[in-house]
C-alpha atoms as one frame of an Amber mdcrd trajectory, in Angstrom:
protein
 255.387  53.685 166.555 252.446  56.055 166.607 252.662  56.249 170.456 256.424
  57.445 169.877 255.727  60.048 167.481 252.793  61.143 169.577 254.959  61.748
 172.559 257.784  63.595 170.412 255.091  65.817 169.023 253.756  66.707 172.746
 257.214  66.994 173.918 257.881  69.548 171.147 254.915  71.698 171.832 255.463
  71.519 175.755 258.913  72.571 175.123 257.769  75.834 172.951 255.249  76.871
 175.387 257.628  76.481 178.518 260.450  78.182 176.294 258.085  81.294 175.659
 257.105  81.372 179.149 260.691  81.760 180.214 261.553  84.431 177.705 258.386
  86.230 178.655 259.552  86.379 182.314 256.446  84.596 183.375 258.420  81.873
 184.551 261.144  84.017 186.291 264.726  82.819 187.204 264.808  80.807 190.202
 261.025  79.600 189.611 260.468  76.077 190.619 258.438  74.104 187.657 256.333
  71.160 188.718 256.449  68.530 186.032 252.872  67.326 187.324 251.280  70.797
 187.156 252.789  71.474 183.930 251.381  68.021 182.518 248.059  68.667 184.272
 247.772  72.009 182.709 248.589  70.897 179.205 246.578  67.908 179.343 249.433
  65.470 178.718 251.425  62.888 180.544 254.381  63.237 182.398 256.811  61.755
 179.748 256.375  64.714 177.422 256.733  67.046 179.876 260.002  65.563 181.240
 261.211  65.348 177.763 260.666  68.987 177.204 262.289  69.925 180.451 265.269
  67.865 179.873 265.852  69.773 176.699 265.551  73.087 178.192 268.146  71.998
 180.879 270.509  71.014 178.219 269.915  74.471 176.669 270.793  76.077 179.866
 267.384  77.646 180.585 266.859  75.132 183.756 268.650  73.719 186.314 267.707
  70.449 188.421 268.859  68.107 191.186 267.479  64.812 192.433 264.988  65.347
 195.313 265.381  68.971 194.985 263.458  69.726 191.561 263.805  71.791 188.483
 263.773  75.496 188.247 264.373  78.446 185.814 268.213  78.592 186.225 269.993
  81.091 188.420 272.959  82.198 186.841 276.428  82.775 188.778 278.625  85.633
 187.600 281.115  83.057 186.110 278.125  81.710 184.166 277.492  85.195 182.606
 281.056  86.162 181.989 281.756  82.871 180.313 278.872  83.238 178.226 280.067
  86.664 176.898 283.197  85.404 176.211 281.910  82.985 173.871 279.306  85.523
 172.365 282.195  88.122 171.825 284.035  85.450 169.803 281.378  84.443 167.767
 279.486  87.907 166.844 282.812  89.545 166.127 283.655  86.912 163.600 280.023
  87.485 162.119 280.149  91.145 162.034 283.632  90.649 160.299 282.180  88.448
 157.754 278.738  90.674 157.362 280.909  93.705 156.319 282.697  91.550 153.828
 280.107  89.596 152.097 276.570  90.933 152.990 274.287  91.938 150.118 272.824
  95.094 149.724 269.380  93.668 150.591 270.470  92.207 153.750 272.096  95.579
 154.918 268.985  97.311 154.169 267.067  94.903 155.909 269.478  94.926 158.889
 269.145  98.763 159.184 265.328  98.748 159.302 265.408  96.046 161.780 267.750
  98.077 164.118 265.588 101.033 164.024 262.511  98.771 165.159 264.802  97.223
 168.062 265.828 100.678 169.304 262.277 102.073 169.189 261.031  99.217 171.335
 263.788  99.500 173.529 263.180 102.935 174.544 259.539 102.090 175.520 259.527
 101.178 179.321 255.889  99.735 179.002 256.392  98.121 175.535 255.849  94.570
 174.648 259.131  93.172 176.148 258.786  89.977 174.467 258.384  91.340 171.035
 261.465  93.238 171.648 263.558  90.054 172.881 262.152  88.333 169.600 263.376
  91.052 167.597 266.452  91.716 169.345 267.297  87.955 168.679 266.411  88.427
 164.939 268.635  91.254 164.590 271.725  89.041 165.547 270.440  86.285 163.730
 270.262  88.393 160.691 273.960  89.535 161.206 275.079  85.875 161.405 273.140
  84.873 158.293 274.582  87.750 156.392 277.903  86.317 157.255 276.871  83.259
 155.072 278.315  80.758 157.411 275.763  78.285 158.575 277.672  76.633 161.275
 278.409  80.277 162.909 274.938  81.255 162.329 273.727  78.112 164.288 276.144
  78.640 167.027 274.937  82.212 167.575 271.396  81.445 167.554 272.008  78.791
 170.387 274.059  81.433 172.173 271.188  84.045 172.122 268.651  82.022 173.858
 269.995  82.135 177.319 270.891  85.656 177.122 267.336  86.306 176.502 266.286
  85.077 179.697 268.591  87.400 181.375 267.004  90.462 179.673 263.670  89.697
 181.158 264.824  90.989 184.521 264.251  94.508 185.431 266.618  97.084 183.917
 268.992  98.802 185.969 268.138 102.184 187.047 271.514 103.681 185.484 272.932
 102.085 182.482 275.292 102.995 179.743 272.665 101.917 176.982 272.018 104.455
 174.170 268.689 105.140 172.592 270.427 104.237 169.092 272.894 101.466 170.336
 271.902  99.192 167.716 271.536 101.625 164.906 274.868 102.511 165.623 276.397
  99.144 165.688 274.560  98.328 162.281 276.045 101.493 160.671 279.487 100.297
 161.340 278.533  96.878 159.678 276.792  98.058 156.877 279.329 100.895 155.785
 282.384 100.450 157.830 285.552  98.045 157.097 285.591  94.453 158.303 288.011
  95.485 161.369 285.614  98.390 162.040 282.506  96.123 162.234 284.381  93.733
 164.454 285.541  96.556 166.939 281.970  97.946 167.003 280.443  94.409 167.742
 283.316  93.911 170.557 281.953  97.348 172.180 278.527  96.367 171.880 279.133
  92.907 173.417 281.168  94.595 176.232 278.209  96.877 176.966 275.863  94.239
 176.867 277.967  92.256 179.401 277.896  95.205 181.940 274.389  95.783 181.736
 273.525  92.225 182.401 275.885  92.044 185.294 273.882  94.883 186.743 270.691
  93.190 185.886 271.600  89.902 187.521 273.502  91.240 190.853 270.814  90.277
 193.156 270.371  86.788 191.586 274.276  86.127 191.901 273.628  86.570 195.718
 270.402  84.440 195.484 272.773  81.725 193.905 275.171  81.853 196.823 272.375
  81.721 199.395 270.894  78.575 197.852 274.204  76.993 196.659 274.042  74.426
 199.288 270.489  73.386 199.355 270.402  73.347 195.208 273.520  72.652 192.977
 273.267  72.231 189.283 273.582  68.719 188.022 275.397  67.894 184.880 273.531
  66.898 181.761 273.961  65.204 178.401 272.436  66.058 175.275 268.691  64.274
 175.315 269.501  63.741 171.797
């Protein structure tokens, strides 16, 4: 029993370490990951590393194929568009509910957080991981302000995958504005539920367009490697 608990603990630690490296861009899209190398580096056996990689694959951050190995997932354009269809539906509903039921304190906190996110976004050489962390927190706070836990949980899971895509270089030209998160939050804090939902729809649509620009070269990479490395279908490790 103690060995089982220790394996679970080590797998959780390996998961957090690898997840952070992916979100930081230290393990970029398409990077092949060696179970043996990770196990040696972390000083653990192969079992907890395998469990950590399986969990990351279930969450959509990794992909693997028997005898071909495991790598950070290379998305297709359909993957990205499908992801944003789900994200739009979830976050428009969260925005509508936030505008209806969020407390004064939740609204004030969201405004302060939006200002921090926009400030970090405008710094090309800023801490990218901090930006991604605060950006994810911003959208989570909107969901929490909607006071619907299932919706909050769904949005949190949806956010993780998109964060890996934001690690790629920003396109030379985009329609991102310096106050885009503050403008969004202004509509959620002071607008009607319908106005809040529409502001979120536009925000998500702009994010989709920018993500497609960021990942264009990876779509080509996926096509090039499609015959030598295909995605396997995984079931939940839990």
